[in-house]
N, C-alpha and C positions, 0 to 999 in steps of 0.2 A: 504494500500500500504506500503510495508516494506521499510526500509532505503536503502537496496541494490538496489531495483527497482528505487527509486528516484535518487540514485547516477548514475545509468545507464542512466537515462533520461538526466541528466546534462552532463554526459560524451559524449553522442551522440550529444547533442546540441553544445557543445564546439568544438567537432571535425568538425562538419559542419561549424561552424563559422571560424575555422582555414582554412578550404578549401576555403571558400568564400572570405576570405581576400586576398587570393593569386590571385584572378581573376581581371577583369576590372571594369569599372564604374557600369555596371549592377549588377555585383556581390557585389559591395560595398553597393548598394541600398538594396540588399537582406540581407547583413550583418546588416545594420541599422534596418531593419524590424525585424530581428531575435533578435537583442539586445532589441528592444522594447518588443518583446514577452517574453524574459527572465525576464525583469524588472517587468512584470505583473504576473509572477508565484509566488504564495504564498506557500512557503514550508510548513508552519504550516498547511495550509488547505489540502495539499497533504498528510501530515502525519496523519491528523485526519480521512481521508476517510476509512482507514483500521484499525484504532485504536479501541480497545475494548471500550465498554461503560464506562464512568467514574462513575460507580455505585459501591460503596464499603459498607462493613458491618458497623454497628454502635456499635458493641461489640468486645471485644478482642477475644472471642470464635469464632466469625465470621471470624476474620482474622487468626484463628488457632494459636493464641499466648496466653501465660499466664505468670504471674510473678512467679518465683520460690521463695524458702524460703529466698534467699538473696536479693529479690527485683529486680531481673534481668529478663528482658523480654526474653522469650525463646519459640521456636516453640513447640507446643503441641506434635507433632508426633516425631520430630527429636531431640528436646532439644537444637537445634542450636540457636545462636543469630539472631536478625532480619536481613533479607537480603533485601537490597534496590532494586537491579536489579532482581526483580521477573520475569520480561520478558525482554529478551535482545532486544536491538534496539528500545525500547519504553520508552525513558527517560521521556517524558511528562507524560505518564500513570503511570510510577513508582513514579514520584514526587507527583502526585495527590493521589496515594495510600498511600504514606508516610504521606502526610498532613492529609488524612482522619484518619489514625491510630492515629496521634497526637491529634485529636479531641475527641477520645474515652475517656470517663470519667470512673471512678470506677464503676464496675459492682456490682450487689446486693450481689454476693458471695465474692467479693474481700474485704479483711480486710481494715478498714478505721480508721482514727484518727479524733479528733474533737478539737475545741477550743471554748472558751466563749468570747463573745464581748458585750459591751454595745451598745445600739441602735445607739449612735452617734460616735462609734469608727472610722468609715471610713469618717465621714462627719464633725466632730468637727474641726473647723479651727484653734483652739488655741493649745490645749494640748492633748496628748495621752500617757497613761501609760501602759507598758507591764510588766506583772508579770510572773516570771519563778521560779518554785520550784526546789528542788534538785533531786538527784537520789534516787533509791529504790522503795518502794511500793506506794509512794504518787502519787496522780493523780491531775488533774486540780483543782485549788482552794485550795489545801492543802499545808501546810508547813511541818507538822509532825503528823503522826497518833498517835504517843505516847501521844502528847499533847492533841489531840482531845479526846482520850479515857480517859486519866488520869487527865486532867485539864479542859480545856474548848475550845469552838470554836474560841474565840477571839485570843488566843495564837497559836492555831494549824492550823487555816485556813487563807486564804487571804481575808476573808469577811471584816475585819476592813479597810484594804487597799482599797478595792473596794468601800465601803461606803464613806470613806473620799475623795477618788479621785473623785467620782461622785458629792459629795457635793461641791468640790472645782473647778468643771468645767472641769474635765478631761474626755476624752473618755478612755475606758479600754479594753484591750485584755488580757485574761488569757490563757496561753499556757498549753499544756499537753504533755511535752517532753518524758515521760516514757511509753507512749502507743505506743510501737514500733513494736509489732508483736502479732500474736495469735498462739496458739499451735494446730496443727492438727495431726491426726493419720497418720503415714507413711504407705502407702499401696503400693503394687507392681505397681499398675497403675499410682502412682504418682512418682515413682522412677526416671523417665526420666526428671522430672521437677527440681530435686534437683541437685545442683552442689556444688563444694567446694569453689566457689567464687574466683577462681584463677585469674580472670581478675580484681579483686578489689585490691586496695592498701593493703599491708599486715597489716599495722597499723589499717586501718579502719575495715578489716575483723576480726582482733584479738579483737578490741573493741566491735564489735557486738557479737562475740562468748562469750566474758567475760560477757557482759550484760545479755545474755540469760542464761548462766550457773549460775550466781548469783541469778537471779530471780527464776530459776527452783529450786535451792537449798532451797530458802526460802519457795517456795510453797510445796516442798516435805516434809519439816519439819512440816508444818501445816496439810498436808494430811496424814501423816504417820499412824496415828491411826484412822483417819476418814474414810479411804478408804481401807478396807482389801482386795479388789479384786486385782488381778495381774495387774500391770501397763502395758498399751500398749505403744509401741514405739512411741514417739511423736517428732515432728520436729517443729521448729519455722517458721512461714510464715510471713515474714517481710512486713510491710506496705510500699507501694510504696512511695519513697522520704521522708519517716519518720522512717527509720530503726534505728535511734539513736537520742538522744537528740539534737546533733549538726545538723543533717539533718532536724529535725523537726523545729528548730529555723530558719534555712536558708529557708525552704519552706514557713513558715509563713511570714518571711521577704519579700521574693520575690512576694508572692501572695496577701498579705494583707497590711503589714506595709508600704511598699514603695508606695502603692496606696492610703494611707490615706491622708486626707487634712491637718492634724495638722502641724502647724508651729514648734512646739516643741514636740519632742518625748522623753520619759523618760523610763528607764529600772530599775526594781527591780529584781535582780537575786540572789537566795540563793544557796550556796554550789556549786554543780556541774553546776547549772545554770550559774554561773560566768564563768566557763570553756567554756560552750557553747557560751556565749556572745563573749569571746575572739576569738573563732573559727569563729564566724560570722564576726568579725572585720578583721580577716586574709583573709577571702573569699570575703568580700564586703567592704573593707576599705573606699574607696572614698564615697560610698553611705551612710555608717554609719556616717561618719564625717559630711556629708551634712544634714543628717536627725535628728540625735540624739543630744539633748542638754546636758543631764547628765545621768550618770549611778550610781545606788546605788547597791553595792554588800554586801551581808551579809554572813560573814564567807566563802567567796568564796574559792574554791580549785583549781582555775586556776593557771597556772605557765607559765609566758611569755617565760621562757627559754625552757622548754620542748615542749611547743607549737610553738616555733620558731616565736614568734611575732616580727616583725621588729621594728626598732628604731622609725619610725614615729608613729607606733601604741602605743608604750610605752610612747612616749611624749604626745600623745593625751589623753591617760588614766591618766597620771599625772595631766592634766589640767581639765579633765571632769568626772573623776570617784572618788568614795570614797568607801572603804571597811570597814564595821562595823564588827569587829571580836570579837570572844568570849574572854573575859578578865575580870580580877577582878577589873580593874580600873573603875572609874565612867564613865557614858555615855559620849561619844564624846571626851574622853581623847586621845591624840595622842599616837599611839603604833608604836614602831620601826618596820621597814620592811626590810627584806633582799633582796627584789626584787625591781627593778627599774621601778615600774609601779605606780598604784594609791595609794594615801595616805591611811593609815590604822588608824582607831580610834576604841575605845572600844564601844561595843554594850551594855555595862552595865550589862552583864551576862557572866558567865563562861560556860553556856550550849549552845552548838552549835545550837540545834533545836529552841532555844528561841531568837536567834539573830535578826530575822526579826521582831518579835513582839516587842521586847524591843527598837529597834531603829526606830520604825515607826515615832514618832514625829520629830526626827532629820532628817529623810530621806525626809519628806515633806518640812521641812525648807530648806534643801539642794537644792531641786528642785526649790523652789520659788526663792531662791537667784541666782541659775544658770540661771533661766529664766529672772530675772531682769537684771543680768549682760549682758546677750546676747542682750537684748533689748537696754540697755544703750550703749553697744559697737556699735550696729547698728545705733543708733541715732547719736553717736559721729562720726561714719564714714560718715553718710549722711551729717552731719553738715560740716565736713572737706571738703567733695566733693562740697557742695554748696558754701562754701567760696572760694574754688579753682576756681570754674566756674566764680564766680563774679569777682575774681581778674583777671582772664584771659580776661574777657569782658572789664574791665577797661583798 
């Protein structure tokens, strides 16, 4: 039964009521009976009688939608964004269809990202450590490929951090912020799925394009002499909600870190990872302040002015962050900073890629002290509260 028919029923009933109310006592009795009838009419049930079955596909293809190279959901045939009102005058059905689409997970063919977690990452009630590498060709668990190839695994990977963290009772999550897209051959049949991303913020679109171009330039260099065949035209197919390091961190934060049981969460972020963390703070400031105990940056490239981090964020960073930077000074020597955010100290090396490895012992000490300070302040606050309650009782 359509909405228009239901409206007509109500209109007829109310006209009849108006006519009855103008009559005598008998008519008033009929009015009372009619009101009783109206009170028992269930509009929802009337709407359901002619409503299509609430059965929906369990894949994006079934809904005739797909994500384009910008990570935007578009109709396969028209290239248009998602339309909520697929059927006019059927709001309940449209809502259920919308909810069903939201339940669809990544398909086998859709590009995906991954992270590594220790077994207790989500359940450890005490401590959780998050490791974020920098930009470039490095992937989850790596600090620098140059170090891995030319020196050793200890300096070039996050393995020493992971081992020590687990030995000291931390849960661990290793992020993979550079796995943002795959390259696919651009075919005529795919043309309608690709857009210029004009509905994305210009800054975000430019950052994605820059990431793709830089990565493609590096790959082209390595493939120049290995692949003599003519190159096919390729386009980036961005991973949904992971199209940049910043998006990746926010996604992991929303879906994993916020649901972890740890009382104390710690970040180690190298180079561009520091910029991604500042962006997380901008987007989730209250949640980060509530969840994170301390942040160790290693030669971070963040800039609180360019990223427009607010005063409250800068103040929190001054109290809870420390940036180990490349410097000729001995480890942990204070280094002057031009930015009003976290303190800077020497990592004990002038090589950018070595800063995470060289500062490892200092970072764990920093986390221990931050945790103890937090616990002490909590105990002090509880003590003051207890004394205040006792005083009030007296």
